[in-house]
N, C-alpha and C positions, 0 to 999 in steps of 0.2 A: 753589794752582795745580792744576788738573786736567789730566792728560795724556790727550789723545784716544787711544782704542784703535782698531785697524783694524776690529774687529768691533762697534763701537758701535751700528750700525744692524742689530740682529739680525733685524729684519723681513725683510731680504733673504734670510735663510736659513731662515725658518719655512716649513713645508710641511705641509699636512694629510695625515694618513696616514703621517707620518714623525716620529720623535723627533729633535729637535736636541740632540746630545750635545756638551758643551763640556768637553774634557779640559785638563789642564795641571798643572804642579807647584804645590805649595802656595805661597801668598803672592804669586802673580803677578797677582792682581786679578780672579779669576773672579766672586766675589761682588759686588764693586764694579761690574763690567761688567753683571751682572744687575740690580742695584739701579738703576743709571743708566738702563738700558733701560726698566725697569718704570715709572719716574717719567714717562716720555713715552709710555707705551703707552696707547692710547685705549680699548681694549676691556676687558672685565671679566676679571680674572685672579686666581689664587689661588697663593700661595707656600707651599711646604712645605720644612722644614729636616730633612735626613736624620738629624740627631742627636736630634731630638725623639721622645720615647717614643710619643706618639699617632700621629705620622707613620709610625713603624715598624709600629705595630699595623695601620694602614690598608693600607699598601702591601706588607706581608709576607704577607698572607693569601691573595692572589689571589681574593678574593671579589668576583666581577663585580657582583653586585647592590649591594653596599656601595660599590664604586668608582664605579658610576654615580650613586649618591646623593651621594657626596662631590663629584664634579666637575660635577654638574648646574647649569646656569645660567652656567657659566664658558666663556670663549672660549680661555683659555690656562691651562695648569697648569705650574708651575715647581717642580722639585725640586732644591734646592741640597744639595751634599754627598750625592748619591744613592748613593755607594758604601757608605754606612753602612747601607743597607737590604738585607737578605738577599734574593737572587733578584729584585732590582728589575727586571731585564731581562724576566722573565716577566710581571711586573705591567704594565710599559710595553707589552708586546706585547698584553696583554688590552685595554688602553685604546685602542691604535691600531686593533686589529682590530674592536672592538665599539662604539666611540663615534665618530660622524661629527662633522665640523665642530669638532674640538678640536685646538688647537696644544699641543705638549708640548716643554718644555726641561728637560734634566737636566744638571747639572754634576757633575763628579767629579775628584778628584785621581787619582794614578796607580793606586791600588789598585782603582779602578773597572775599569780595564783588566786589572790583575794577576789579579783574581779572575774574569775572563771574564764580568763581569756583563752586558755588552751584546753579547757575541759572537753565538752561535747564535740566541738568542731574537729578536734584532732584525735578523737578516739581511734586507737589502732594505727595512728599515723605519726606518732612521736616517740622519742626516747628521752627520758628525763635524767639529768645529772644534777646533784646538789653540791654546791661548793660551800664549804664551811670555813670559819677561821682556820688558820694553818694548824695542821695536826702534828702531833709528835711523830707520827708515821712519816710525814713529809720531811720534818726536820732531821729525821734519822738518816736522810740521804746526804746531809752535809755535816752533821755532828755525830760523834760517837757516843756511846752510852755514858761514859764519864762526863762528857760535856753537857749532855741533856740533864743529868742529875745536878751538875754544878749550877745550871740555870733554872732548876725546878722552882725555886722560891719566886723568881720573876714570873714564871708561867702562872703560878698560883695567884699572884697579886695583880699582874697586868694583863694576863691572858695572851692571846696569840693572833690578834689582828695583824696583817702584814706591816702596817705602819709602825706598830708597837715593836715588832721584832727587829726592825732595822734601826730604830731610834735608840741611842745609847743613854741619853740624859733622862734621869728619873722625872724631873719636873715636866719635861716635854711629853713623856709618856702619859702623865696624868692629864695634861692639857688636851692631848689627842683623844683620850678616852672620854673626857668630859664633853668635848665637842661632838664626838660620835653619839654619845648618849643624849645630849641636848638638842642636836640639830638633825640627826639622821635616823635614830633608833625608831622613833614613832612616826616618821614622816609618811610612810606608806599607809599606816592605819588612819592617820588624821586626814589623809587625802581621800580616804574611803568615805563616801558622802553621808553615811548614816552615823558617823562617829564625831561627836562634838566635845566630849569630856576629856581633854588632854590631861588635866590635873588629876582626875580620878584614875586614869590609866597609869599615870606615873606613880601615884600613891599605891596602886595595886601592885605594881612592880616592886616597890620598896618593901611592902609587906611580904611578898614572895621571897625577896632577897634575904630577909631575916628568918625565913622558914625553910631554908634548904635542908633536905633530909628529914623533914617533918611532914606528917600528913596535913593536908589543907582542907579546911571546912569552908564551903561556899557561903554558908549562912553567917559564919564568923567574919569572913572577909566583907560580905555585904553590910554587916552591922558596923564594922570599923569604918567603912567607906561611905556609909549612909546612902546606899543605893539598893536597888532590888537585886536579889540573887541571880535572876535571869540576865541582868546587865553584867554582873560579874562573870557569869559563864560565857557570855558573848565576847567580852573583852579578853578573857583567857584564851578563847579560840582564836581571836585575831592576833594576839601576841604569839601564839604558837605558829600560825601561818606566816608570821613576819620573821620567823627564825630568831626570836628573842629568847623564848623559853620552850620547854617541851614537857609533856606530861608522862608520868610513870604511874601505872595503876597497880593495885594490890593483886597478888597471885592467889588463886583459889583452886584447889583440887576438889572442891565441893565438900570440904570438911567444915563442920559447924564452928570449929574453934579458930578459923582464919578470918581476918578482917580485910574486907575488900571494897567497902563503900567509898572511902576517901582516896584521893590521889596525892602524889607528890609532884612538885614542879622543880625543874633544874634549868639553869641558864646555859646557853650554848657556849658562852665565853665567861671565864672568871673575871676578866678585866671589866666587862660590862656590868657584871653583878656588883663589883666593888665600886664602880662609878655611880651606880644607882643609889648606893648608900654613902657615897663620898668617903670611903675608907680605904686608903692605900697604905696603911700602917704595915710595917714589916712583920713577918711571921712570928718572930720572937716576942712581939708586943701585942698580940691580939688573941682573943679567946674563941675565935671561930675557925681555927685551923682545921678542925674536923669537918666543918661544912665546906670549906674551900677544897679540901682533899677529896671529899665525896663528889662534889660538883665536877671537879677536874677529871676524875677517873670515869664517871658516868659519861661525860661529853667526849673524852678521847676514845672510849670504847665504842660509843655511838658512831664517831667518825670512821673508826676502823671497820665496823660492820658495814657501813654505807660504801666506803671506798673499795673494800675487798669483797663486796657482795656476799656477806655472811648473813644469811636470812635467819633471824631469830626474833622471837617475841621477848620483850623486856618488861620485868615487873619488880616490885619489892615484895617482901613477905613479912607479915606480923600475925602473931596469935593473940588470943584474948589473954593469955598468960604473960603477954608483953615480950615474948621472944621475937627477935627480929633478924632479918637478913637483908642487907642493902640492895643486892641485885640478884634477880633470878632470870636466867636466860633459858628459854624453851626453844630447843633446836632439834629438828628431826626426831621428835618424840621423846627427847631426853632432856633432863633438867640439870642446869649448871648453876650452882649457888656461890655467890661471892660476898664476902664481908670486907669492908674497907676500914683499915686502921692506920692512922698516921704513924704511930709508934708500934713497934713490934710487941705483940701481946700473945699470951697463951690463950687463944680463943678456940673453943670447941663448937662443933656443929650443934645447934639447938636440939634438945631431945625430941621435941614435938615434930620438928622437921625430919629428923633421922627416922623417927618411928613411922611417919606418914609416907616418906619418900626414900626408902632405904637404898635405892639404886642410883640416887642423884650424886652428882659430883659437887664437892665443897672445897673452897679454898679461901684463905685470908690473904688479902692484897695489902702489902705494906710498902714502905720505901725500899725495902730490900728486893722486892720482886715485881714492882709495878710495871716496869718496862716490858717484861714478858707478856703482860696482860694487855698492853695497848699498842705494841708494835707487831 
C-alpha cells in the first residue's frame, strides 16, 4: 500500500530561477517522494546522489564550465542527500544564476540546515518544503474518519513514520522505532563537528520526553545532566533543527499575571518519544495518555499548518493563578485558544483569559471532535 503525500505533485512547487529544497528528518520518505515524482515526470531529468564520490567531485568544485556540461540537455536536475556535498549552496547558486530554463530540486536531512548549506548563498533563490512523518491529513486520503479513529491508539503509541504505518506486527514496529532512535535520530547532530556528547543529548531527550506539556527549566535540565545551561540551550537548538523536537513559548499580551519565561517542548512523532523512554505499553495500561494526546494534537496541527500554508504563531498560556490553555494560535490579529482533553469534560474558558481577551475563540478538543481540528 502506498500512502499519498501532500507534496506528491512537486510540479506545483518548481520554479525556474529557484531551487526547490526539501528538508525533513531521516526516514520520513524524502527519497520515495522524489522517486515517485520522477516516474511521472515527462521532461528529461538527471538524478544525483549526494553520497556518490563522482557527484561530490562535480558539485564541490564550483567549476561553472564543467557544471554547464554536466547539466546540458536536461530540464530538471535533482540532488538527493545534498547535505553530503560541501558548499553545495554555492554550486546551486552558480547553476541558478548562470543556466536558464533549468529546474533544480535538492533534498536534505537536518544537517543540510545545520551547516548553513542553503542559507546566504541561496537567499531569494530557493523555495523550501518540509516533509514530516505522515500526517493524519495525508492518511485521510485513503482512510475514512471511522478508520482513522479505529487506529488512533496505534498513532499515539507508534507514531506515523512511513515504515511504521505499513508494518502490521507490533514487535516489528518497536524494532523499527528503536533502530531509528538508536541509529538515525542523532546522526546529523553527532556528525556536526562541535558535538561530542551523544550520551548527554540522549539523556536530555529522555528528560524532555517525560516533561511533555510541562514548562521546561534550562537550569534544572543542566543540573540533572551535570552540564552548563549554555550547553543545554545549544543541544536543544540542534535537536530542533534536526526535526526531533520543537519549542512552544508562552503567550503574553503584556499582562503582569502571565508567565512567559519558560518554554515547552514537543516531539514531532509520538513513536520517537515513546522509543526514547522505551515505553510502548498500550493506552489502557499507562498513566501518560494526557501527554501522548497533547503531543499528538500539537504535532498534527503543526503539520496541517505547514502543508496548508496556514500562517499562525503558536504558544501556550499560563497565569500566575495557574490557569492554563494548551495551545494559543495568533493568526491575522486574532487569538484562537484550544484546550486538549483525552476524555470529554465540562471545561470552561479560564476567567483570566476571558477577561483579558474577550474576543478570542476558545474550544476544547477531545476524541469526539479532534479530526475537525487536524484535517
